[in-house]
C-alpha positions in Angstrom: 57.6 61.3 138.4 56.2 59.5 135.4 56.7 55.7 135.3 56.2 55.9 131.5 59.1 58.1 130.7 62.4 58.2 132.7 63.9 61.3 134.1 65.2 64.0 131.9 68.7 63.0 132.9 68.1 59.6 131.4 66.4 61.1 128.4 69.4 63.3 127.6 72.0 60.6 128.4 73.1 59.2 125.1 76.1 58.3 123.0 78.7 60.9 122.4 79.5 59.6 119.0 76.7 61.2 117.0 77.1 62.5 113.4 78.3 66.1 113.4 76.6 67.1 110.2 72.9 67.5 109.8 72.9 68.4 106.1 72.7 64.8 104.8 72.3 62.6 107.9 73.8 59.2 107.4 74.9 60.0 103.8 78.5 59.1 104.5 77.8 55.9 106.5 79.6 52.9 105.0 77.4 50.0 104.0 79.3 46.7 104.5 76.9 44.9 102.2 77.1 47.5 99.5 73.7 48.5 98.0 71.7 45.3 97.9 68.6 47.1 96.9 70.1 49.5 94.4 67.4 50.6 92.0 64.6 48.9 94.0 61.4 51.0 94.1 59.3 51.0 97.2 55.9 52.7 98.0 55.5 54.7 101.2 52.1 55.8 102.4 52.1 59.0 104.4 50.2 62.2 105.1 53.5 64.2 104.8 55.2 64.8 101.4 58.8 65.6 100.7 57.4 68.3 98.4 55.3 69.9 101.1 55.9 73.2 102.8 55.8 72.4 106.5 59.1 72.1 108.4 58.5 68.4 109.0 58.2 67.9 105.2 61.3 70.0 104.6 63.2 67.6 106.9 61.8 64.6 105.1 63.0 66.0 101.8 66.6 66.1 103.1 66.3 62.6 104.6 64.9 61.1 101.4 67.7 62.6 99.3 70.3 61.1 101.8 68.6 57.7 101.8 68.4 57.4 98.1 72.0 58.4 97.7 73.2 55.9 100.3 71.0 52.9 99.3 69.9 53.4 95.7 66.3 52.7 96.8 63.7 54.8 95.1 60.9 55.8 97.4 57.5 56.8 95.9 55.2 58.6 98.3 51.4 58.2 98.1 49.8 60.9 100.2 46.5 60.5 102.1 44.8 62.5 104.9 46.2 61.2 108.2 42.7 60.4 109.4 42.3 57.9 106.5 45.6 56.1 106.6 44.6 53.3 109.0 41.3 52.5 107.3 43.0 52.5 103.9 45.8 50.2 105.1 43.4 47.6 106.4 41.4 47.6 103.1 44.6 47.5 101.0 46.0 44.5 102.8 42.7 42.7 102.3 42.8 43.5 98.6 46.6 42.8 98.3 47.2 46.4 97.1 49.3 47.4 100.1 52.3 49.7 100.0 55.8 48.5 101.1 55.9 50.8 104.1 53.4 53.0 105.9 53.2 55.6 108.6 50.9 54.6 111.4 49.4 56.9 113.9 49.7 56.2 117.6 46.0 55.7 118.2 45.7 53.4 115.2 48.4 50.9 116.1 46.2 48.5 118.1 43.4 48.6 115.5 45.5 47.9 112.4 47.6 45.3 114.3 44.4 43.5 115.5 43.2 43.5 111.9 46.4 41.7 110.9 47.4 44.6 108.6 51.0 44.8 109.9 53.9 42.4 109.8 55.9 41.7 113.0 59.2 43.5 113.1 60.8 41.5 115.9 63.1 39.5 113.7 64.4 42.6 112.0 64.8 44.4 115.3 66.7 41.6 117.0 69.1 41.5 114.1 69.6 45.2 114.0 69.8 46.1 117.7 71.1 44.1 120.6 69.4 44.2 124.0 71.3 47.2 125.2 70.6 49.2 122.1 66.9 48.4 122.3 67.0 50.3 125.7 67.8 53.4 123.7 64.3 53.6 122.4 62.2 55.8 124.7 58.7 54.4 124.4 58.8 51.7 121.8 58.7 48.9 124.3 55.9 50.3 126.5 52.8 48.1 126.7 50.9 50.7 124.6 53.1 50.0 121.6 53.2 46.2 121.8 50.7 43.8 120.1 50.6 40.5 121.9 54.1 41.1 123.0 55.3 41.8 119.4 56.5 44.9 117.7 54.6 45.9 114.5 55.8 49.5 114.3 58.8 51.6 115.3 58.4 55.2 116.6 59.9 57.9 114.4 59.3 60.7 117.0 57.7 61.4 120.4 54.9 64.0 120.5 54.1 65.7 123.7 51.3 68.2 124.2 51.1 71.5 126.0 49.0 74.7 126.2 50.1 77.1 123.5 49.6 80.7 124.7 50.0 84.0 122.8 52.7 85.5 125.0 52.3 89.0 123.5 48.6 89.0 124.4 49.4 87.7 127.9 51.9 90.5 128.5 49.5 93.2 127.2 46.9 91.9 129.6 49.3 92.2 132.4 48.8 88.5 133.5 51.0 85.7 134.5 51.0 82.3 132.6 47.8 80.3 133.3 48.4 77.5 135.8 44.8 76.6 136.5 41.6 76.4 134.3 40.4 79.4 136.3 43.4 81.3 135.1 42.6 80.2 131.5 39.1 81.7 131.9 40.4 84.9 133.4 42.9 85.5 130.6 40.4 84.3 128.0 37.9 86.9 129.1 40.4 89.7 128.8 41.2 88.9 125.2 37.9 87.6 123.7 35.9 89.9 121.5 36.1 91.6 118.1 36.5 88.2 116.4 39.1 86.9 118.8 38.7 84.1 121.3 40.5 83.1 124.5 40.5 79.3 124.5 40.0 76.9 121.7 39.4 73.2 121.1 37.9 71.2 118.2 34.6 69.4 118.3 34.4 68.4 114.6 34.8 64.7 113.8 37.0 65.1 110.8 39.9 63.6 112.8 39.1 61.5 115.8 42.1 62.6 117.9 40.1 64.6 120.6 41.9 62.7 123.3 44.8 65.2 123.0 42.6 67.6 125.1 39.9 65.4 126.6 42.4 63.1 128.3 44.3 65.9 130.2 41.0 67.6 131.0 39.7 64.5 132.6 42.9 62.8 133.9 44.2 66.2 135.2 41.1 66.4 137.4 41.7 63.0 138.8 39.4 60.9 136.6 40.0 58.2 134.1 38.6 57.6 130.6 39.0 53.8 130.7 39.3 51.4 133.6 41.9 48.6 133.8 39.3 46.3 132.4 38.9 48.4 129.3 35.4 49.6 130.2 34.5 53.3 130.0 34.9 55.2 133.2 34.4 58.8 131.9 31.3 59.1 134.0 32.9 60.2 137.3 32.9 63.6 138.9 36.1 64.6 137.1 34.6 63.9 133.7 31.4 65.8 134.6 33.5 68.8 135.7 35.6 68.6 132.5 32.6 68.6 130.2 30.9 71.3 132.2 34.1 73.5 131.9 34.2 73.0 128.1 30.5 73.9 127.8 30.9 76.9 130.1 33.7 78.2 127.9 31.2 78.6 125.2 28.0 79.6 127.0 29.1 81.2 130.3 32.6 82.5 129.9 32.2 83.1 126.2 35.9 82.5 125.5 35.3 79.7 122.9 33.4 80.2 119.6 29.8 78.8 119.6 30.5 76.8 116.4 33.3 74.8 118.2 31.4 71.6 117.7 32.1 71.8 113.9 35.6 73.0 114.1 38.5 70.8 113.0 42.0 70.6 114.4 43.1 72.6 111.4 40.4 75.3 112.1 41.8 75.9 115.6 45.3 75.9 114.3 44.5 78.4 111.7 42.8 80.6 114.2 45.9 80.6 116.4 48.2 81.3 113.5 46.0 84.2 112.2 45.7 86.0 115.5 42.1 84.9 116.3 42.9 82.5 119.2 44.9 83.1 122.4 45.2 79.5 123.8 44.8 75.9 122.8 46.4 72.5 123.4 48.6 71.2 120.6 51.6 69.0 120.0 55.4 69.5 120.1 55.7 68.5 116.5 53.7 71.6 115.4 55.6 74.2 117.4 58.0 75.2 114.6 55.2 75.9 112.2 53.2 77.9 114.8 56.4 79.9 115.6 57.0 80.6 111.9 53.4 82.0 111.6 53.2 84.2 114.7 56.9 84.5 115.8 58.6 82.4 118.4 58.8 85.4 120.7 55.0 85.5 120.7 54.5 81.9 121.8 54.6 80.7 125.4 54.5 77.0 126.2 52.7 76.2 129.4 52.1 72.9 131.1 48.5 71.9 130.6 46.6 73.4 133.5 44.5 71.6 136.1 42.4 72.8 139.0 45.5 72.7 141.3 48.2 75.3 140.4 50.9 73.1 142.0 50.0 70.0 139.9 49.7 70.4 136.1 47.8 67.9 134.0 49.9 65.1 132.5 50.9 65.6 128.9 49.5 62.9 126.7 52.2 61.3 124.6 51.7 60.2 121.0 53.8 59.9 117.9 54.0 58.7 114.4 55.6 55.3 113.6 56.4 53.3 110.6 55.4 49.7 109.8 55.6 47.1 107.1 52.1 46.0 105.9 51.3 42.3 105.8 52.1 40.9 102.4 54.4 43.8 101.4 56.4 42.9 98.3 59.8 44.2 99.4 59.9 43.9 103.2 63.7 43.8 103.5 64.1 47.1 101.6 61.2 48.6 103.6 63.0 47.7 106.9 66.2 49.3 105.6 64.2 52.4 105.0 62.7 52.3 108.5 66.1 51.7 110.1 67.5 54.7 108.4 64.8 56.9 110.0 65.7 55.4 113.4 69.3 56.6 113.4 70.1 59.0 116.2 71.7 61.5 113.8 68.6 61.5 111.6 66.4 62.0 114.6 68.7 64.8 115.8 68.3 66.4 112.4 64.5 66.2 112.8 64.8 68.1 116.0 67.0 70.8 114.5 64.9 71.2 111.3 61.4 70.3 112.3 61.4 70.6 116.1 60.5 66.9 116.5 61.2 65.2 119.8 63.3 62.1 119.2 62.2 58.5 120.0 65.8 57.6 121.0 67.7 58.8 124.1 71.0 59.0 122.2 69.6 61.5 119.7 68.8 63.9 122.6 72.4 63.7 123.6 73.5 65.7 120.5 75.1 69.0 121.3 72.3 70.8 119.5 70.0 70.2 122.5 72.3 72.3 124.6 72.1 75.4 122.4 69.8 78.4 123.1 67.9 77.6 119.9 66.9 74.2 121.3 65.7 75.7 124.7 62.1 75.0 123.8 62.9 71.3 123.0 64.5 71.0 126.4 61.3 72.5 127.9 59.3 69.7 126.2 61.7 67.1 127.4 61.4 68.4 131.0 57.6 68.3 130.9 57.6 64.8 129.3 60.1 63.4 131.8 58.3 64.8 134.8 54.6 64.4 134.0 53.4 62.4 131.0 51.3 59.4 130.2 50.5 57.6 126.9 47.5 58.7 125.0 44.8 56.0 125.0 45.3 53.8 121.9 43.0 50.7 122.3 41.8 48.9 119.2 38.4 50.7 119.5 40.0 54.1 120.1 38.0 55.7 117.2 34.7 54.4 118.6 35.7 55.6 122.1 36.5 59.1 120.8 33.3 59.3 118.8 31.3 58.4 121.8 33.0 61.1 123.9 32.7 63.7 121.2 29.0 62.9 120.6 28.5 63.5 124.3 30.4 66.8 124.1 28.2 67.9 121.3 25.1 67.2 123.3 26.4 69.0 126.3 27.4 72.1 124.3 24.3 72.2 122.0 22.0 71.6 125.0 23.7 73.6 127.8 21.0 72.6 130.3 21.7 68.9 129.8 22.2 66.5 132.7 25.9 66.0 132.0 26.2 63.0 134.2 23.3 61.3 132.4 24.8 62.2 129.0 28.1 60.6 130.0 26.5 57.5 131.4 24.7 56.9 128.1 27.8 57.5 126.1 29.9 55.2 128.2 27.3 52.4 128.1 27.1 52.8 124.3 30.8 52.5 123.9 31.0 49.5 126.2 28.4 47.7 124.0 30.4 48.4 120.9 33.7 47.4 122.5 32.3 44.1 123.6 31.3 43.3 120.1 34.8 43.8 118.6 
């Protein structure tokens, strides 16, 4: 049982008094103080737009309409690629051109906090939520999301990861769901060919979020990427076997495309949605869009395999949060905006519309989670409760990922490489960089 997330019973235990309507979540909530920021404009940096086409963006559009109606605050979105948000934020704070509120990726929280780019939220939180209410937040008070004991962000959602499998291909192959990496290879071989591939991952460095698959590949084999002292430990036998497996998928099993070292996250996603890929690891937040592309009946969610069929790999947990940049011009209005998105009924609406796992227990207690339509969300909650761990998010996470990906490139591009030696060099290089930070 994961010590990071409580049991599913605790996850689903929430208040019974949730809003019954999802159409305009929170729109009817009375404001004792009236509209203190009526007409106030604020700028929000995000990679998602209320004018976008994804289900997550459709949900945001509804929430923004409700928030504006309730508060009178006018939110202007500035959209940037998600891989650029953290770097842009640090630069903007230094130049005093920061927004009023920003999305912050899980892996970026330590870096932007260490750079002093976010304001502490503790005073706002203590005023808004008493000690018992703060227990309602699933992961916000885990060590991974605190900076020197302080809160600089609040989670909007929880993102779990799993192996997405084309169920229709699996059935035509007459196979059971893959439980081990050997099963993945066996199924992958049956479906690879004629422009289709069995198993995909991304090696391109457009977005340095490769831990979503590298972490379960290594940790699921019993290894660790980092030690308790923060030094690289992806040099053990588990890491060597993980890297060898990924290389063999290309060169030996031929279930992964040879140009995987250049592929981006979007490339593998597009391949799955266009019928060119049978399996890959992705997040719960993207299930709805995948289902819309290939049909929900054609997707099977499988716990990330390991070498032991009785012990799946732990799912790495991530999620997007919101924070108030240091020096923001209207922090009080920004906090009201963040607090709106933290409401259980808003998070329940996110689940219904966008398939997002909530960051609050009480949201998961909404009756929607007990409907057949939400069965896949209950599956995610079960996996998360039983076998999860936080995705690594140290201040030097991008440098760590880059070192690991460079090593993966070398192993794939030079299949006869001494993998152990490659990993030792990569780990030593990362440690040197980390010590300088």
